[in-house]
C-alpha positions as CSV (number, residue, x, y, z in Angstrom):
1,M,90.9,26.3,-9.9
2,L,90.0,29.0,-7.6
3,Q,92.4,31.9,-6.6
4,Y,91.9,33.9,-3.4
5,S,92.9,37.6,-2.9
6,S,95.4,38.4,-0.1
7,D,93.2,41.4,0.9
8,I,90.6,39.0,2.3
9,T,91.2,38.4,6.0
10,S,87.8,37.0,7.3
11,T,86.2,33.7,6.3
12,T,83.0,35.7,5.9
13,D,84.4,37.6,3.1
14,M,85.3,34.7,1.2
15,P,83.7,34.5,-2.1
16,Q,81.1,31.6,-2.3
17,E,80.1,29.6,-5.3
18,F,76.3,29.5,-5.5
19,A,74.5,26.5,-7.1
20,P,71.9,27.5,-9.8
21,Q,68.3,27.6,-8.5
22,K,66.1,24.8,-9.1
23,K,63.1,25.2,-11.2
24,R,59.8,24.2,-9.3
25,H,56.2,23.9,-10.4
26,Y,53.3,24.7,-8.3
27,A,49.6,25.0,-9.2
28,G,50.3,25.2,-12.8
29,Q,52.8,28.1,-12.3
30,Q,56.6,28.2,-12.4
31,Y,58.7,29.8,-9.6
32,Y,62.1,29.8,-8.2
33,G,63.3,29.2,-4.8
34,E,60.8,28.8,-1.9
35,P,57.1,28.2,-2.6
36,P,54.8,31.2,-2.1
37,A,52.9,31.6,1.2
38,K,49.4,29.8,1.4
39,K,46.5,32.1,1.1
40,S,44.1,32.0,4.0
41,A,40.8,30.2,3.3
42,P,37.8,32.6,3.1
43,S,35.8,32.7,6.3
44,I,33.0,34.4,8.1
45,R,33.2,36.1,11.4
46,L,30.8,35.4,14.3
47,G,30.4,37.1,17.5
48,A,32.6,36.3,20.6
49,G,35.6,36.1,18.4
50,F,34.5,32.9,16.5
51,K,35.4,32.3,12.9
52,W,34.3,29.7,10.4
53,N,35.8,28.5,7.3
54,L,33.3,29.1,4.5
55,Q,34.4,26.1,2.3
56,A,33.7,23.8,5.4
57,L,30.3,25.4,5.8
58,A,29.5,25.0,2.1
59,N,30.5,21.3,2.2
60,A,28.3,20.8,5.2
61,A,25.4,22.5,3.4
62,D,25.9,20.3,0.4
63,A,25.7,17.1,2.6
64,V,22.5,18.3,4.1
65,E,20.9,19.3,0.8
66,S,21.8,15.9,-0.8
67,G,20.6,14.0,2.2
68,G,23.9,12.5,3.1
69,K,24.1,14.0,6.6
70,S,21.5,15.4,9.1
71,P,21.6,19.1,10.0
72,V,22.6,18.2,13.5
73,S,25.6,16.0,12.3
74,A,26.7,18.8,9.8
75,L,26.6,21.4,12.6
76,N,28.6,19.4,15.1
77,E,31.2,18.7,12.5
78,L,32.1,22.4,12.0
79,G,34.1,22.4,15.2
80,V,32.2,24.9,17.2
81,R,30.5,24.2,20.5
82,V,26.8,23.8,20.1
83,N,24.2,23.8,22.8
84,Y,20.7,22.3,22.5
85,S,17.8,23.2,24.9
86,V,14.1,22.3,25.1
87,L,12.1,25.5,25.4
88,Q,8.4,24.2,25.2
89,Q,6.7,20.9,25.1
90,G,2.9,20.7,24.4
91,G,0.2,19.4,22.2
92,P,-2.2,16.3,22.7
93,A,-0.8,12.8,23.5
94,H,-1.2,11.5,20.0
95,C,0.4,14.6,18.4
96,P,3.0,16.3,20.7
97,S,5.0,19.3,19.7
98,F,8.3,20.5,20.9
99,T,10.3,23.7,20.6
100,V,14.2,23.3,20.8
101,A,16.8,26.1,20.8
102,V,20.5,25.9,19.5
103,T,23.1,28.3,20.7
104,V,26.2,28.8,18.5
105,A,28.7,31.4,19.6
106,D,26.3,34.3,20.6
107,M,23.5,33.5,18.3
108,T,20.5,31.3,19.1
109,F,18.0,29.6,16.8
110,E,14.8,27.9,17.5
111,G,13.2,24.8,15.8
112,W,9.9,23.0,16.0
113,G,8.7,19.4,15.4
114,H,6.6,16.6,16.6
115,S,9.5,15.1,18.4
116,K,12.7,16.4,20.1
117,R,14.8,14.9,17.2
118,E,12.7,16.8,14.5
119,A,12.9,20.1,16.6
120,R,16.5,19.7,17.1
121,A,17.2,19.0,13.3
122,S,14.9,22.1,12.5
123,A,16.9,24.3,14.8
124,A,20.2,23.1,13.3
125,R,18.8,23.8,9.8
126,A,17.8,27.3,10.8
127,C,21.3,28.0,12.1
128,L,23.1,26.5,8.9
129,A,20.7,28.6,6.8
130,A,21.5,31.8,8.7
131,L,25.3,31.3,8.4
132,L,25.0,30.6,4.6
133,A,22.9,33.7,4.3
134,R,25.8,35.8,5.6
135,A,28.0,34.1,2.9
136,G,25.4,35.0,0.2
137,R,24.1,31.4,-0.3
138,V,20.5,29.9,0.4
139,L,20.0,26.6,1.9
140,P,16.9,24.9,0.1
141,A,13.9,24.0,2.4
142,P,13.5,20.5,3.5
143,G,11.6,18.3,1.0
144,A,12.3,20.6,-1.9
145,K,14.7,18.2,-3.4
146,Q,14.2,14.5,-3.1
147,P,17.0,12.0,-3.8
148,Q,16.4,10.2,-7.2
149,D,15.6,6.3,-6.8
150,F,17.4,4.6,-9.7
151,T,15.6,1.4,-8.8
152,S,12.1,2.7,-9.3
153,D,10.0,1.8,-12.4
154,E,8.2,5.1,-12.1
155,P,9.3,7.9,-14.5
156,G,10.8,10.9,-12.9
157,K,8.9,14.1,-12.5
158,V,10.2,17.0,-14.3
159,P,10.3,20.1,-12.0
160,V,8.1,22.9,-13.2
161,S,9.2,26.6,-12.5
162,D,7.3,28.6,-10.0
163,F,6.6,31.3,-12.5
164,Q,6.1,29.2,-15.7
165,C,3.0,27.5,-17.0
166,L,3.7,26.7,-20.6
167,E,2.9,23.1,-21.3
168,V,-0.6,21.5,-20.6
169,K,-0.9,17.7,-21.4
170,M,-3.0,17.1,-24.4
171,K,-6.3,15.4,-23.9
172,P,-7.8,13.1,-26.7
173,P,-10.4,15.0,-28.8
174,P,-14.0,14.6,-27.3
175,S,-16.6,12.9,-29.3
176,V,-19.3,14.8,-31.1
177,A,-21.8,14.2,-28.4
178,S,-19.7,15.5,-25.7
179,V,-18.7,18.6,-27.7
180,K,-22.5,19.4,-28.2
181,S,-23.3,18.8,-24.5
182,S,-20.2,20.9,-23.2
183,D,-20.3,24.5,-22.4
184,T,-19.0,27.0,-24.7
185,S,-18.1,30.6,-24.6
186,P,-20.5,33.2,-26.2
187,E,-18.0,33.3,-29.3
188,G,-18.2,29.6,-29.9
189,T,-14.6,28.9,-28.9
190,P,-14.1,26.3,-26.1
191,P,-12.8,27.6,-22.7
192,P,-9.0,27.5,-22.4
193,A,-7.5,24.6,-20.6
194,P,-6.6,25.6,-16.9
195,C,-2.9,25.7,-16.1
196,P,-1.7,23.3,-13.3
197,A,-1.6,25.1,-9.9
198,T,1.7,25.6,-8.5
199,A,2.9,27.2,-5.3
200,L,4.3,30.7,-5.7
201,F,7.5,30.3,-3.4
202,G,7.6,26.7,-2.8
203,A,7.9,23.3,-4.6
204,S,5.5,22.8,-7.5
205,N,4.8,19.1,-7.1
206,A,4.5,18.6,-3.4
207,A,4.6,14.9,-2.5
208,T,1.5,13.5,-1.1
209,V,1.8,12.4,2.4
210,H,0.1,9.0,3.0
211,K,-1.2,8.9,6.6
212,S,-2.5,6.0,8.4
213,P,-6.3,5.8,8.8
214,I,-5.7,6.0,12.6
215,N,-3.8,9.2,12.2
216,V,-6.5,10.6,10.1
217,L,-9.2,9.7,12.6
218,Y,-7.2,11.3,15.5
219,E,-6.8,14.6,13.4
220,N,-10.5,14.8,12.4
221,Y,-12.2,13.3,15.5
222,P,-10.2,14.1,18.6
223,G,-12.8,12.5,20.9
224,L,-12.7,8.9,19.6
225,S,-11.9,5.9,21.6
226,F,-10.7,2.4,20.9
227,T,-11.8,-0.7,22.9
228,C,-9.9,-3.9,22.4
229,T,-11.3,-7.4,23.2
230,F,-11.0,-10.9,21.9
231,G,-13.0,-11.7,18.8
232,D,-16.0,-13.2,20.7
233,G,-16.2,-10.1,23.0
234,E,-14.3,-11.5,26.1
235,P,-12.1,-9.0,27.8
236,L,-8.3,-9.3,27.4
237,D,-7.8,-9.8,31.1
238,S,-9.5,-13.3,30.9
239,C,-7.2,-16.2,31.8
240,Q,-7.1,-17.8,28.3
241,A,-7.9,-16.6,24.7
242,P,-10.9,-18.5,23.1
243,L,-9.4,-21.3,21.1
244,Q,-12.3,-21.9,18.7
245,L,-12.0,-18.3,17.2
246,S,-10.4,-18.2,13.7
247,H,-7.0,-16.6,13.2
248,S,-8.1,-13.6,11.3
249,M,-10.7,-12.8,14.2
250,R,-8.5,-13.4,17.1
251,F,-8.8,-9.7,18.3
252,K,-11.8,-7.2,18.0
253,V,-11.4,-3.5,18.4
254,V,-14.5,-1.1,18.7
255,C,-13.9,2.4,17.6
256,T,-16.6,4.8,19.2
257,I,-17.0,8.3,17.4
258,K,-20.0,10.4,18.5
259,D,-22.1,7.5,19.7
260,Q,-21.4,5.6,16.6
261,K,-19.5,2.3,16.8
262,F,-17.4,0.7,14.2
263,E,-15.8,-2.7,14.6
264,G,-12.6,-4.3,13.2
265,Y,-11.1,-7.8,13.5
266,G,-7.5,-9.0,12.9
267,S,-5.0,-11.6,13.9
268,S,-3.1,-9.0,16.2
269,K,-4.3,-5.9,18.0
270,K,-2.6,-3.6,15.6
271,L,-4.4,-5.1,12.6
272,A,-7.8,-5.1,14.3
273,K,-7.3,-1.3,15.2
274,L,-6.4,-0.5,11.7
275,A,-9.4,-2.4,10.3
276,A,-11.7,-0.5,12.7
277,A,-10.2,2.9,11.6
278,R,-10.7,1.9,7.9
279,S,-14.2,0.8,8.6
280,A,-14.9,4.3,10.3
281,L,-13.4,6.2,7.6
282,A,-15.4,4.5,4.9
283,V,-18.6,5.6,6.6
284,L,-17.7,9.0,8.2
285,D,-15.3,10.5,5.9
286,E,-15.2,8.5,2.7
287,G,-14.1,11.5,0.7
288,R,-10.9,11.8,2.8
289,A,-10.0,8.2,3.1
290,E,-7.4,7.3,0.7
291,S,-8.4,4.3,-1.1
292,P,-6.0,1.8,-2.7
293,P,-5.0,2.1,-6.3
294,A,-7.2,-0.8,-7.2
295,A,-10.3,0.8,-5.9
296,A,-10.1,3.2,-8.6
297,M,-10.9,0.6,-11.1
298,A,-14.5,0.1,-12.2
299,G,-16.5,-2.9,-10.9
300,F,-15.3,-2.8,-7.2
301,L,-17.7,-3.4,-4.5
302,P,-18.3,-0.6,-1.8
303,Q,-15.9,-1.3,1.1
304,T,-18.5,-1.1,3.7
305,L,-20.5,-3.9,1.9
306,A,-17.4,-6.1,1.5
307,D,-16.6,-5.7,5.1
308,R,-20.2,-6.7,6.2
309,V,-20.1,-9.8,4.0
310,G,-16.8,-11.0,5.4
311,K,-17.9,-10.2,8.8
312,L,-21.1,-12.1,8.5
313,V,-19.4,-15.3,7.3
314,N,-16.9,-15.2,9.9
315,E,-19.4,-14.6,12.8
316,K,-21.5,-17.5,11.4
317,F,-18.5,-19.9,11.3
318,N,-17.6,-19.0,14.9
319,E,-21.3,-19.6,15.9
320,V,-21.4,-22.9,14.2
321,M,-18.1,-24.1,15.6
322,K,-18.5,-22.8,19.2
323,G,-17.1,-25.4,21.5
324,D,-15.7,-27.6,18.7
325,L,-11.9,-27.1,19.0
326,V,-11.2,-29.9,16.6
327,H,-13.1,-28.7,13.6
328,S,-12.7,-25.0,14.2
329,K,-9.2,-25.0,13.0
330,R,-9.2,-24.3,9.3
331,K,-7.1,-22.5,6.5
332,V,-9.6,-21.3,4.1
333,L,-13.0,-20.1,4.8
334,A,-15.7,-19.5,2.2
335,G,-19.3,-18.5,2.2
336,I,-22.4,-17.3,0.3
337,V,-24.4,-14.2,1.4
338,I,-27.5,-12.9,-0.3
339,T,-28.5,-9.3,0.0
340,I,-31.5,-7.3,-1.0
341,N,-30.7,-4.1,-3.1
342,N,-27.1,-4.4,-1.7
343,R,-28.3,-3.3,1.8
344,T,-26.2,-4.5,4.6
345,E,-29.0,-4.8,7.2
346,D,-30.8,-7.3,5.0
347,A,-27.8,-9.5,4.4
348,R,-28.3,-13.3,4.9
349,V,-25.6,-16.1,5.2
350,I,-26.5,-19.1,3.0
351,A,-23.5,-21.3,3.3
352,V,-20.2,-21.4,5.3
353,T,-17.5,-24.0,4.0
354,T,-14.0,-24.8,4.7
355,G,-11.4,-27.1,2.9
356,T,-8.2,-27.2,1.1
357,K,-7.8,-30.8,-0.2
358,C,-9.0,-32.8,-3.2
359,V,-9.3,-36.5,-3.2
360,S,-6.7,-38.8,-4.9
361,G,-7.3,-41.1,-7.7
362,E,-7.3,-44.3,-5.6
363,H,-10.2,-43.0,-3.4
364,M,-12.6,-42.1,-6.3
365,S,-16.0,-43.5,-5.9
366,V,-18.0,-44.9,-9.0
367,R,-21.3,-44.5,-7.1
368,G,-20.7,-40.8,-6.5
369,R,-20.2,-41.0,-2.7
370,V,-16.8,-39.1,-2.7
371,L,-16.5,-35.5,-3.7
372,N,-13.4,-35.0,-5.8
373,D,-12.9,-31.4,-4.9
374,C,-13.3,-30.3,-1.3
375,H,-11.9,-26.8,-1.6
376,A,-13.9,-24.1,0.3
377,E,-14.9,-22.2,-2.7
378,V,-16.2,-25.3,-4.6
379,A,-18.1,-26.6,-1.5
380,A,-19.8,-23.1,-1.2
381,R,-20.9,-23.4,-4.8
382,R,-22.5,-26.8,-4.0
383,C,-24.3,-25.2,-1.0
384,L,-25.6,-22.6,-3.2
385,Q,-27.0,-25.1,-5.6
386,R,-28.8,-26.9,-2.7
387,H,-30.2,-23.6,-1.6
388,L,-31.8,-23.0,-5.1
389,Y,-33.2,-26.4,-5.0
390,A,-34.7,-25.7,-1.7
391,Q,-36.3,-22.6,-3.1
392,L,-37.8,-24.6,-5.9
393,L,-39.1,-27.1,-3.6
394,M,-41.0,-24.3,-1.9
395,Y,-42.9,-23.6,-5.0
396,A,-43.3,-27.4,-5.8
397,S,-45.1,-27.8,-2.4
398,A,-47.2,-24.7,-2.8
399,E,-50.9,-24.8,-4.0
400,D,-50.3,-22.5,-6.9
401,P,-46.5,-22.8,-8.2
402,K,-47.1,-19.7,-10.4
403,V,-47.9,-17.4,-7.5
404,P,-44.8,-15.5,-6.2
405,I,-43.8,-16.4,-2.6
406,P,-42.4,-13.3,-0.7
407,E,-39.9,-15.0,1.4
408,S,-38.4,-16.9,-1.6
409,D,-35.4,-15.7,-3.6
410,L,-36.9,-17.0,-6.7
411,E,-39.9,-15.7,-8.7
412,P,-41.9,-17.6,-11.5
413,L,-41.7,-16.5,-15.1
414,P,-44.8,-15.8,-17.4
415,T,-43.3,-18.2,-20.0
416,G,-42.5,-21.0,-17.3
417,G,-39.7,-21.7,-15.1
418,Y,-38.1,-19.5,-12.3
419,Q,-35.5,-17.0,-12.1
420,M,-33.6,-15.1,-9.4
421,K,-35.5,-11.9,-8.1
422,P,-34.0,-8.7,-9.5
423,D,-33.5,-7.2,-6.2
424,R,-31.4,-10.2,-4.9
425,Q,-27.6,-10.1,-5.1
426,V,-25.4,-13.3,-4.5
427,H,-22.0,-12.7,-2.9
428,L,-19.2,-15.2,-2.5
429,Y,-16.6,-14.6,0.3
430,V,-13.3,-16.4,0.2
431,S,-10.8,-15.7,3.1
432,T,-7.8,-15.7,0.6
433,A,-7.2,-15.8,-3.1
434,P,-8.2,-19.0,-4.9
435,C,-5.6,-21.3,-5.8
436,G,-4.1,-21.5,-9.4
437,D,-3.5,-18.6,-11.6
438,G,-5.1,-16.1,-9.2
439,R,-2.5,-16.8,-6.6
440,I,0.9,-16.8,-8.4
441,F,1.9,-13.4,-7.0
442,S,4.2,-12.8,-4.0
443,P,2.5,-11.9,-0.7
444,H,4.9,-9.0,-0.4
445,E,4.3,-7.6,-3.8
446,Q,2.5,-4.3,-3.7
447,P,-0.5,-3.8,-5.9
448,Q,0.3,-1.3,-8.8
449,P,-2.2,1.0,-10.5
450,E,-1.2,0.0,-13.9
451,P,-2.0,-3.4,-15.4
452,D,0.4,-6.4,-15.1
453,R,3.8,-5.2,-16.6
454,H,4.7,-8.8,-17.6
455,P,1.5,-10.2,-19.2
456,N,3.4,-12.5,-21.6
457,R,5.2,-14.6,-19.1
458,L,4.7,-18.3,-19.3
459,A,3.4,-18.5,-15.7
460,R,0.5,-16.1,-16.7
461,G,-2.7,-17.8,-17.6
462,Q,-1.6,-21.3,-17.1
463,L,-4.2,-24.1,-16.7
464,R,-3.4,-25.6,-13.4
465,T,-4.5,-28.7,-11.6
466,K,-4.6,-29.4,-7.9
467,I,-2.3,-31.7,-6.1
468,E,-3.9,-35.0,-5.0
469,S,-4.4,-35.2,-1.2
470,G,-2.3,-32.1,-0.7
471,E,-2.3,-28.3,-1.2
472,G,-1.2,-26.2,-4.1
473,T,-1.5,-26.4,-7.8
474,I,0.9,-27.3,-10.7
475,P,0.6,-26.5,-14.3
476,V,-0.8,-29.0,-16.9
477,K,1.4,-30.2,-19.6
478,N,-0.2,-30.7,-23.0
479,C,-3.7,-29.8,-21.7
480,N,-5.2,-29.9,-25.2
481,N,-4.4,-33.6,-25.7
482,V,-5.1,-34.9,-22.2
483,V,-7.9,-37.6,-22.1
484,Q,-8.6,-38.6,-18.6
485,T,-10.0,-42.2,-18.2
486,W,-11.2,-44.1,-15.3
487,D,-8.8,-47.1,-16.1
488,G,-5.8,-44.6,-16.3
489,V,-6.5,-43.0,-13.1
490,M,-6.9,-46.4,-11.3
491,Q,-3.6,-47.5,-12.9
492,G,-1.8,-44.6,-11.3
493,E,-2.3,-41.6,-13.6
494,R,-2.6,-38.3,-12.1
495,L,-6.2,-37.2,-11.2
496,L,-6.7,-33.8,-13.0
497,T,-8.8,-31.5,-10.8
498,M,-9.1,-27.9,-12.0
499,S,-7.9,-25.3,-9.6
500,C,-10.4,-22.9,-8.1
501,S,-9.2,-20.0,-10.4
502,D,-9.8,-22.2,-13.5
503,K,-13.4,-22.9,-12.2
504,G,-14.2,-19.1,-12.3
505,A,-16.9,-19.5,-15.1
506,L,-18.7,-22.1,-13.0
507,L,-18.6,-19.8,-10.0
508,S,-19.8,-16.9,-12.0
509,R,-22.7,-18.7,-13.7
510,V,-24.1,-21.4,-11.5
511,M,-27.5,-21.7,-13.1
512,K,-29.1,-19.5,-15.8
513,P,-29.9,-16.7,-14.9
514,V,-28.2,-16.8,-11.6
515,Y,-24.9,-15.0,-11.4
516,L,-22.5,-14.0,-8.6
517,H,-22.9,-10.2,-7.9
518,S,-19.4,-10.0,-6.3
519,L,-16.4,-11.9,-5.2
520,V,-15.1,-10.7,-1.9
521,L,-11.6,-11.8,-0.7
522,G,-10.2,-11.4,2.8
523,S,-6.6,-11.4,2.2
524,L,-3.7,-12.1,-0.2
525,L,-5.3,-10.3,-2.9
526,H,-3.8,-8.9,-6.2
527,P,-6.3,-7.2,-8.3
528,H,-4.6,-7.8,-11.7
529,H,-3.9,-11.4,-11.2
530,M,-7.5,-12.1,-10.0
531,Y,-9.1,-10.3,-12.8
532,R,-7.0,-12.2,-15.3
533,S,-7.6,-15.6,-13.7
534,V,-11.4,-15.3,-13.3
535,C,-12.6,-13.1,-16.1
536,S,-9.9,-12.5,-18.9
537,S,-9.5,-16.3,-19.5
538,Y,-13.2,-16.5,-20.6
539,L,-13.7,-13.4,-22.6
């Protein structure tokens, strides 16, 4: 019970009973009563009375550095009015240049790029870099740090310090012959291995920029010109496109560089222009033209000769089928071309064939009046055999069969018989990969420089048979125990016709000692699958 004194006359003088103060926790510390006042966030001052939060600026820099935001978006999210203006625009039509200025508070920064978007991003990055420099932080240059791709099969590159060159990949020990022929120092010690070259104030492993052949031509030959027509040379303003042209030669583009002309064909104007640019680079600037990874492998035909072989076969087909709209439609085109010392100007077309079907068992002929396999590659092989027989008939009808005939591709042997002349090369052209094991890849699969990563899959190296009266192939079950008989086929058994990939040995060796010098494919080519199906199965 409380007792009050009689001396107290005002309610304000009354004694008050205070409740005990509650214990509070804040940020790992104990305090009593009200929480302490919040500390002001660190900031940097700009001109004209502007102030920016340093933490927000650091977060924006981290977002730009990691690639999550563009410099323009990060700068706009800081809450300060930003003004962009185009200062200058110039450069050629194929490679313009822009200069953009960004104004923040009382500061102005400039950026340069091949488009207004690139120039704006460059100016915004320069602004962020300057603001971070005031806070004692450096914004990395664009491209110095690339986001890691966790879905890629390629091993990540280990960054090398700009001032460090400590490790060099060990090379296998050279052979004795190579050691004797190599240069040595006067003391007899081998020269030291060179250190990998690195930039002094930049990224050590700069990523190689893959440019289009058209861009490379524009950069190195500014005076070039492209002219596009239909495949037969008709102008594009004609009333109707020629119907007898093949799909892969629908358009023709001629690239003119310093009185030199290079042709390219394609199913679209873009593909035809790209083919013409590649043809020009292969002749004019072969050292700069970036070849595909498969071209680094040994045993590949020069690109100029391969393009010439494909062009001759397509032109001969269009010439033969001119005006024939019914038979000019085809899916697969094949041909045989013979060259002399691999010279493109002496190339001759021996045969042009088309076909994608094989006969069914019920239409087989006992007298040999029906061809079982009418695929284009197999028909081209038959035409080459007829050409060789025609060459033999030239000697048979001559007065002295042992005297060489200059215009013939064969020559007599001292021991009897004939052989192909040493300076003759036989090339087989196919517009697409042959059916069977050489065509089990996806058309969208990119060729890899390394061999097949899954060589032990059951689909690899399978013996396949063609579908009767249709297209495509299917694997053969129990191929070692299959005995094909005439009665069995007549009673409904499947007629087994080898796929074109499984006939690689017959194509590469027609008649001793005649061999195919090269196999040229127009499209849908995967080097590793093609090599396995044609060569590796018969080693």
